[in-house]
VMD Tcl script that builds the backbone (N, CA, C; Angstrom):
set m [mol new atoms 249]
animate dup $m
set s [atomselect $m all]
$s set {name element resname resid chain x y z} {
  {N N MET 1 A -48.369 2.408 35.479}
  {CA C MET 1 A -47.478 3.221 36.290}
  {C C MET 1 A -46.423 3.874 35.404}
  {N N ASP 2 A -46.097 5.098 35.687}
  {CA C ASP 2 A -45.108 5.873 34.954}
  {C C ASP 2 A -43.719 5.310 35.246}
  {N N ASP 3 A -42.988 4.910 34.203}
  {CA C ASP 3 A -41.647 4.363 34.382}
  {C C ASP 3 A -40.673 5.376 34.957}
  {N N ASP 4 A -40.966 6.682 34.795}
  {CA C ASP 4 A -40.100 7.734 35.304}
  {C C ASP 4 A -40.360 8.050 36.775}
  {N N LEU 5 A -41.454 7.536 37.327}
  {CA C LEU 5 A -41.850 7.852 38.690}
  {C C LEU 5 A -40.870 7.271 39.702}
  {N N VAL 6 A -40.451 8.102 40.645}
  {CA C VAL 6 A -39.573 7.682 41.733}
  {C C VAL 6 A -40.374 7.519 43.014}
  {N N LEU 7 A -41.219 8.522 43.312}
  {CA C LEU 7 A -41.979 8.541 44.564}
  {C C LEU 7 A -43.167 9.475 44.386}
  {N N GLU 8 A -44.304 9.104 44.964}
  {CA C GLU 8 A -45.470 9.983 44.913}
  {C C GLU 8 A -46.154 9.999 46.262}
  {N N THR 9 A -46.490 11.217 46.708}
  {CA C THR 9 A -47.291 11.411 47.913}
  {C C THR 9 A -48.529 12.197 47.496}
  {N N GLU 10 A -49.366 12.545 48.447}
  {CA C GLU 10 A -50.531 13.361 48.121}
  {C C GLU 10 A -50.122 14.736 47.603}
  {N N ARG 11 A -48.990 15.245 48.079}
  {CA C ARG 11 A -48.588 16.610 47.760}
  {C C ARG 11 A -47.508 16.729 46.695}
  {N N LEU 12 A -46.699 15.696 46.505}
  {CA C LEU 12 A -45.572 15.790 45.578}
  {C C LEU 12 A -45.378 14.511 44.790}
  {N N ARG 13 A -44.841 14.682 43.603}
  {CA C ARG 13 A -44.436 13.543 42.775}
  {C C ARG 13 A -42.983 13.785 42.367}
  {N N LEU 14 A -42.115 12.819 42.637}
  {CA C LEU 14 A -40.727 12.876 42.188}
  {C C LEU 14 A -40.585 11.937 41.012}
  {N N ARG 15 A -39.951 12.431 39.952}
  {CA C ARG 15 A -39.756 11.589 38.773}
  {C C ARG 15 A -38.466 11.975 38.079}
  {N N ARG 16 A -38.037 11.104 37.187}
  {CA C ARG 16 A -36.847 11.377 36.392}
  {C C ARG 16 A -37.111 12.547 35.446}
  {N N TYR 17 A -36.038 13.229 35.116}
  {CA C TYR 17 A -36.112 14.264 34.083}
  {C C TYR 17 A -36.518 13.648 32.753}
  {N N ARG 18 A -37.127 14.486 31.916}
  {CA C ARG 18 A -37.451 14.144 30.526}
  {C C ARG 18 A -36.989 15.315 29.669}
  {N N LEU 19 A -36.613 15.056 28.441}
  {CA C LEU 19 A -36.178 16.135 27.562}
  {C C LEU 19 A -37.277 17.180 27.400}
  {N N GLY 20 A -38.520 16.756 27.471}
  {CA C GLY 20 A -39.652 17.678 27.368}
  {C C GLY 20 A -39.791 18.629 28.545}
  {N N ASP 21 A -38.978 18.476 29.589}
  {CA C ASP 21 A -39.043 19.355 30.760}
  {C C ASP 21 A -38.349 20.691 30.542}
  {N N VAL 22 A -37.617 20.839 29.458}
  {CA C VAL 22 A -36.844 22.062 29.238}
  {C C VAL 22 A -37.732 23.307 29.309}
  {N N ASP 23 A -38.902 23.284 28.687}
  {CA C ASP 23 A -39.789 24.465 28.703}
  {C C ASP 23 A -40.194 24.862 30.120}
  {N N ALA 24 A -40.493 23.888 30.947}
  {CA C ALA 24 A -40.909 24.179 32.327}
  {C C ALA 24 A -39.731 24.602 33.195}
  {N N LEU 25 A -38.553 24.050 32.935}
  {CA C LEU 25 A -37.393 24.331 33.771}
  {C C LEU 25 A -36.657 25.606 33.386}
  {N N ALA 26 A -36.715 26.002 32.121}
  {CA C ALA 26 A -35.933 27.162 31.657}
  {C C ALA 26 A -36.188 28.429 32.483}
  {N N PRO 27 A -37.450 28.802 32.773}
  {CA C PRO 27 A -37.652 30.007 33.591}
  {C C PRO 27 A -37.099 29.848 35.010}
  {N N MET 28 A -37.224 28.669 35.570}
  {CA C MET 28 A -36.713 28.407 36.916}
  {C C MET 28 A -35.189 28.516 36.946}
  {N N PHE 29 A -34.535 27.901 35.963}
  {CA C PHE 29 A -33.077 27.894 35.917}
  {C C PHE 29 A -32.514 29.245 35.482}
  {N N ALA 30 A -33.334 30.104 34.912}
  {CA C ALA 30 A -32.905 31.454 34.533}
  {C C ALA 30 A -33.022 32.432 35.698}
  {N N ASP 31 A -33.673 32.013 36.778}
  {CA C ASP 31 A -33.903 32.874 37.938}
  {C C ASP 31 A -32.667 32.905 38.842}
  {N N ALA 32 A -32.119 34.093 39.071}
  {CA C ALA 32 A -30.893 34.240 39.859}
  {C C ALA 32 A -31.040 33.706 41.281}
  {N N GLU 33 A -32.176 33.942 41.911}
  {CA C GLU 33 A -32.372 33.460 43.284}
  {C C GLU 33 A -32.404 31.932 43.328}
  {N N HIS 34 A -33.117 31.324 42.387}
  {CA C HIS 34 A -33.178 29.862 42.330}
  {C C HIS 34 A -31.785 29.266 42.102}
  {N N MET 35 A -30.973 29.934 41.314}
  {CA C MET 35 A -29.649 29.419 40.942}
  {C C MET 35 A -28.526 30.032 41.775}
  {N N ARG 36 A -28.834 30.531 42.957}
  {CA C ARG 36 A -27.856 31.258 43.766}
  {C C ARG 36 A -26.627 30.434 44.148}
  {N N TYR 37 A -26.709 29.121 44.147}
  {CA C TYR 37 A -25.556 28.294 44.510}
  {C C TYR 37 A -24.782 27.808 43.290}
  {N N TYR 38 A -25.166 28.280 42.130}
  {CA C TYR 38 A -24.458 27.986 40.883}
  {C C TYR 38 A -23.701 29.241 40.465}
  {N N PRO 39 A -22.700 29.103 39.620}
  {CA C PRO 39 A -21.943 30.300 39.207}
  {C C PRO 39 A -22.807 31.366 38.533}
  {N N ALA 40 A -23.844 30.953 37.823}
  {CA C ALA 40 A -24.732 31.903 37.146}
  {C C ALA 40 A -26.007 31.171 36.742}
  {N N PRO 41 A -27.090 31.923 36.541}
  {CA C PRO 41 A -28.318 31.298 36.010}
  {C C PRO 41 A -28.043 30.687 34.632}
  {N N PHE 42 A -28.914 29.778 34.227}
  {CA C PHE 42 A -28.780 29.104 32.941}
  {C C PHE 42 A -29.661 29.773 31.895}
  {N N ASP 43 A -29.158 29.809 30.656}
  {CA C ASP 43 A -30.031 30.166 29.541}
  {C C ASP 43 A -30.718 28.877 29.071}
  {N N ARG 44 A -31.537 28.986 28.038}
  {CA C ARG 44 A -32.307 27.824 27.574}
  {C C ARG 44 A -31.404 26.667 27.130}
  {N N GLU 45 A -30.339 26.964 26.418}
  {CA C GLU 45 A -29.436 25.908 25.950}
  {C C GLU 45 A -28.721 25.225 27.118}
  {N N GLN 46 A -28.339 25.994 28.128}
  {CA C GLN 46 A -27.717 25.407 29.316}
  {C C GLN 46 A -28.719 24.535 30.068}
  {N N THR 47 A -29.973 24.955 30.097}
  {CA C THR 47 A -31.017 24.138 30.726}
  {C C THR 47 A -31.173 22.822 29.976}
  {N N ARG 48 A -31.212 22.898 28.651}
  {CA C ARG 48 A -31.319 21.680 27.832}
  {C C ARG 48 A -30.119 20.761 28.085}
  {N N SER 49 A -28.936 21.328 28.152}
  {CA C SER 49 A -27.735 20.550 28.425}
  {C C SER 49 A -27.807 19.894 29.804}
  {N N TRP 50 A -28.337 20.640 30.784}
  {CA C TRP 50 A -28.500 20.121 32.141}
  {C C TRP 50 A -29.407 18.882 32.136}
  {N N VAL 51 A -30.528 18.997 31.445}
  {CA C VAL 51 A -31.464 17.869 31.352}
  {C C VAL 51 A -30.781 16.689 30.658}
  {N N GLU 52 A -30.075 16.945 29.562}
  {CA C GLU 52 A -29.369 15.878 28.855}
  {C C GLU 52 A -28.328 15.213 29.759}
  {N N ASP 53 A -27.643 16.010 30.587}
  {CA C ASP 53 A -26.675 15.445 31.543}
  {C C ASP 53 A -27.365 14.510 32.537}
  {N N GLN 54 A -28.548 14.899 33.004}
  {CA C GLN 54 A -29.271 14.036 33.942}
  {C C GLN 54 A -29.667 12.726 33.259}
  {N N LEU 55 A -30.129 12.803 32.014}
  {CA C LEU 55 A -30.502 11.599 31.277}
  {C C LEU 55 A -29.293 10.673 31.099}
  {N N GLU 56 A -28.128 11.251 30.818}
  {CA C GLU 56 A -26.906 10.458 30.690}
  {C C GLU 56 A -26.527 9.815 32.027}
  {N N ARG 57 A -26.698 10.556 33.114}
  {CA C ARG 57 A -26.377 10.010 34.439}
  {C C ARG 57 A -27.285 8.836 34.804}
  {N N TYR 58 A -28.574 8.900 34.427}
  {CA C TYR 58 A -29.459 7.755 34.686}
  {C C TYR 58 A -28.882 6.505 34.028}
  {N N GLU 59 A -28.430 6.656 32.785}
  {CA C GLU 59 A -27.876 5.511 32.050}
  {C C GLU 59 A -26.536 5.063 32.630}
  {N N ARG 60 A -25.652 6.018 32.875}
  {CA C ARG 60 A -24.299 5.702 33.324}
  {C C ARG 60 A -24.249 5.259 34.793}
  {N N ASP 61 A -24.921 6.017 35.670}
  {CA C ASP 61 A -24.783 5.806 37.109}
  {C C ASP 61 A -25.978 5.104 37.749}
  {N N GLY 62 A -27.096 5.069 37.019}
  {CA C GLY 62 A -28.299 4.463 37.575}
  {C C GLY 62 A -29.133 5.420 38.412}
  {N N PHE 63 A -28.664 6.654 38.575}
  {CA C PHE 63 A -29.410 7.664 39.317}
  {C C PHE 63 A -28.932 9.050 38.884}
  {N N ALA 64 A -29.714 10.049 39.206}
  {CA C ALA 64 A -29.396 11.459 38.977}
  {C C ALA 64 A -30.430 12.268 39.745}
  {N N LEU 65 A -30.512 13.552 39.460}
  {CA C LEU 65 A -31.511 14.391 40.117}
  {C C LEU 65 A -32.898 14.114 39.550}
  {N N TRP 66 A -33.928 14.576 40.252}
  {CA C TRP 66 A -35.314 14.331 39.860}
  {C C TRP 66 A -36.087 15.639 39.753}
  {N N VAL 67 A -37.156 15.597 39.010}
  {CA C VAL 67 A -38.117 16.687 38.917}
  {C C VAL 67 A -39.140 16.508 40.037}
  {N N ILE 68 A -39.545 17.621 40.634}
  {CA C ILE 68 A -40.638 17.610 41.608}
  {C C ILE 68 A -41.854 18.197 40.908}
  {N N GLU 69 A -42.960 17.454 40.905}
  {CA C GLU 69 A -44.210 17.898 40.290}
  {C C GLU 69 A -45.307 17.991 41.327}
  {N N ASP 70 A -46.243 18.868 41.063}
  {CA C ASP 70 A -47.497 18.910 41.807}
  {C C ASP 70 A -48.395 17.838 41.184}
  {N N PRO 71 A -48.759 16.779 41.921}
  {CA C PRO 71 A -49.545 15.715 41.310}
  {C C PRO 71 A -50.941 16.152 40.875}
  {N N ALA 72 A -51.468 17.194 41.476}
  {CA C ALA 72 A -52.807 17.659 41.099}
  {C C ALA 72 A -52.802 18.354 39.731}
  {N N THR 73 A -51.700 19.050 39.420}
  {CA C THR 73 A -51.655 19.839 38.185}
  {C C THR 73 A -50.616 19.331 37.184}
  {N N GLY 74 A -49.638 18.576 37.665}
  {CA C GLY 74 A -48.539 18.155 36.799}
  {C C GLY 74 A -47.491 19.236 36.611}
  {N N ALA 75 A -47.653 20.387 37.286}
  {CA C ALA 75 A -46.700 21.481 37.144}
  {C C ALA 75 A -45.366 21.130 37.797}
  {N N VAL 76 A -44.280 21.482 37.133}
  {CA C VAL 76 A -42.932 21.320 37.694}
  {C C VAL 76 A -42.738 22.405 38.729}
  {N N VAL 77 A -42.397 22.005 39.966}
  {CA C VAL 77 A -42.224 22.979 41.038}
  {C C VAL 77 A -40.800 23.012 41.585}
  {N N GLY 78 A -39.931 22.116 41.116}
  {CA C GLY 78 A -38.558 22.124 41.582}
  {C C GLY 78 A -37.806 20.892 41.147}
  {N N THR 79 A -36.627 20.745 41.730}
  {CA C THR 79 A -35.773 19.587 41.483}
  {C C THR 79 A -35.154 19.163 42.805}
  {N N CYS 80 A -34.751 17.909 42.867}
  {CA C CYS 80 A -34.103 17.401 44.084}
  {C C CYS 80 A -33.443 16.081 43.755}
  {N N GLY 81 A -32.813 15.494 44.740}
  {CA C GLY 81 A -32.279 14.157 44.576}
  {C C GLY 81 A -30.852 14.022 45.032}
  {N N PRO 82 A -30.331 12.821 44.911}
  {CA C PRO 82 A -28.945 12.583 45.292}
  {C C PRO 82 A -28.007 13.277 44.321}
  {N N ALA 83 A -26.994 13.874 44.824}
  {CA C ALA 83 A -26.054 14.591 43.951}
  {C C ALA 83 A -24.962 13.665 43.453}
}
mol reanalyze $m
mol bondsrecalc $m
mol representation Tube
mol addrep $m
């Protein structure tokens, strides 16, 4: 079992962020519509910093946001979780 796994259904897999997620998340976080509730979209370095912040929160707080994956393909399709 994946230690990063939070929850899996037939349609979705929720898991902890990994530093390797930056490539998949950068285009999503650069999209103005996706980031409409943030002050501005993120560039690649801001995305990397975001992922690093989530990793720190797992250690410090025991929880943070999660990646949503398509279990059939492993593609990152979003993020969610307790704020």
